[in-house]
Residue, then its C-alpha position, 0 to 999 in steps of 0.5 A: x500500500x503505497x498511497x499517501x493520505x494527507x489530512x488538513x486540521x482546522x475546520x476539517x477534523x473539528x469545528x475550529x471557529x466556535x471552539x475559540x470564539x465562544x470562550x474568548x467572548x465569555x472571558x472578556x465578559x466575565x473578566x473585563x465587564x464587556x457585554x459585547x466583544x469587539x470582533x471587528x477590532x479583534x480581527x483587524x488587529x490580527x490582520x497586522x500579524x506581520x507588524x507585531x511579529x517583529x516585536x512579539x514571539x507569539x503570533x496574533x494569526x493563531x486563534x489562541x489568546x495571548x497576554x499581549x493580544x489581550x493587553x492590546x484589546x484592553x487598551x483599545x476597549x478602555x480607549x487608552x489608545x485612540x483606535x482609529x489613529x492606531x489602525x491608520x498607523x498600522x496600515x501605513x506600517x504594513x504597507x511599508x513592510x510589504x515594500x521592504x520585503x520586496x526591496x530587501x529579500x535578504x531577511x537581515x536587511x529587511x529586519x534592519x529596515x523594518x525596525x527603523x520603520x517601526x521606530x518612526x511611528x509614535x502611536x504604535x510605539x506608545x501602544x506597544x509600550x503600554x501593552x508590554x506594561x500590562x501584559x504581565x498583570x495578574x488579571x491579563x495573565x489569568x486569561x490565557x490558561x483559562x481560555x485554553x481550559x474553556x476551549x473544548x475540542x471535539x473531532x467531527x463525526x466520522x473522524x475516529x472511524x476513518x482513522x481506525x480503518x486506515x490504521x487497521x488496513x495499514x495505510x499511511x496518513x499524515x497531518x498536513x496543516x498550516x500553522x505553528x507546530x506547537x499549536x497544532x500539536x496542542x490541538x491534536x492532543x485536545x482532540x485526543x487524536x495524538x495516537x494516530x499522528x505520532x511523528x506525523x504532524x507536518x505543520x507548515x511553521x515547523x521551522x520555528x523549532x528547527x535548530x538550523x533556522x533558529x541558529x541562522x535567525x540568531x546570527x541575523x538578529x545579533x548582527x542587526x542589534x549590535x549594528x554589525x550587520x551592514x559591515x558583515x553583509x557580504x561575509x559567508x556567515x551572514x549570507x548563509x544565515x540570510x539564505x537559510x532563513x529565507x528558504x525555511x520561511x518559504x514553507x510558511x504558507x500551503x498555497x505556495x506549493x513549497x510546503x507540499x514539496x517539503x512534506x513529500x520529501x520528508x515522507x520519502x526520507x522517513x515514512x514513519x516519522x517524517x516530522x523528525x526530518x522537518x524538525x532536524x533538517x540542516x538543508x532546506x534546499x533539499x526540502x524545497x526541491x521540486x524534483x518529485x516523482x510520486x511513487x504512489x497516489x497522493x490523497x488530500x482531505x481538506x476544507x479549502x480549495x486554495x490551500x488544500x486542493x489546488x497546490x497538490x493538483x498543480x504538483x501531482x496532476x492525475x496522481x492525486x485525489x482530492x476530497x473537499x469538505x464543504x463545511x465551516x467558514x470556507x464552505x461556500x468557497x468556489x473552485x476557481x481552478x479546473x480539476x477533473x471530476x475524476x480527481x476531485x470530490x466534495x462532501x457536506x461533512x466528514x462522514x462522507x470522507x471514508x466512503x470516498x477514500x475506500x472507493x478511491x483506495x480500492x481503485x489502486x494507482x491512477 
């Protein structure tokens, strides 16, 4: 059985939206006396993830509450910072950062210019300082663990039955998910699905835990902070660090295809625990190689056409079979790319996945 079966996580294996939305609303109502949670403000803050990532280790893009995000929300809710001024400034910063990324493809030079850009924006700097001042307050710190405890997670009907069947029959299946590696592990544990995916959680942001990436990023950050980056710009050490960071960060988003190249190379290297290959790889250029000849059929189960279906079709063409679940926040997403019906199916919920998998697996190699 050479088939490789990939499963997306969020909205595919469980209902992700209300899992974080409901407890977030309840927490702020109980702790902060807020009767109506400011969703527009919350989502707008998350839109500027790249800006805040230069200052905070935790990402606002994820649905898990952080003390930093809670602090920023409280500042805006209490009107200690003018929300309209801050968001106007964030839009200007975000636009400038996009220009800088294009102008300076080397991460070190981008980071140097980006930090200078951030320093020029007074409202943003004031907000960050205020948020840092209150994010360690007991009331704010208490929100995070309480939020985790309240976020009850249950897999969709049919998920366990599907994994039991695939395990019993000896099929190889993996978690192909976009997001932070540790966050995705946390979710799988909360869903009680860890026994199925031991060593097989292939999150796109695994590189944040990769020693080679961390070492390269430290080299860049140290040189930027001590002012030596410009002097060392053409040194082998800095060039290697820049290239390492740049190549690893190409794996961040599933729709950019390189994530799937890396995933398939990792599985080819170690089918039992490809997770180790990704976490320990010292050569991102190997993971990014587009030289892939599928030895088997690749099957994908996900909820999004742009991230789960189209990239795999473009890579493997007729050697893949794609099952899209039309549920959750992306249920109405249209397929804007032509994929033959022979290679693409849709189902209203996860209960319809197993029958389609059985039918396709029984048919053998395409």
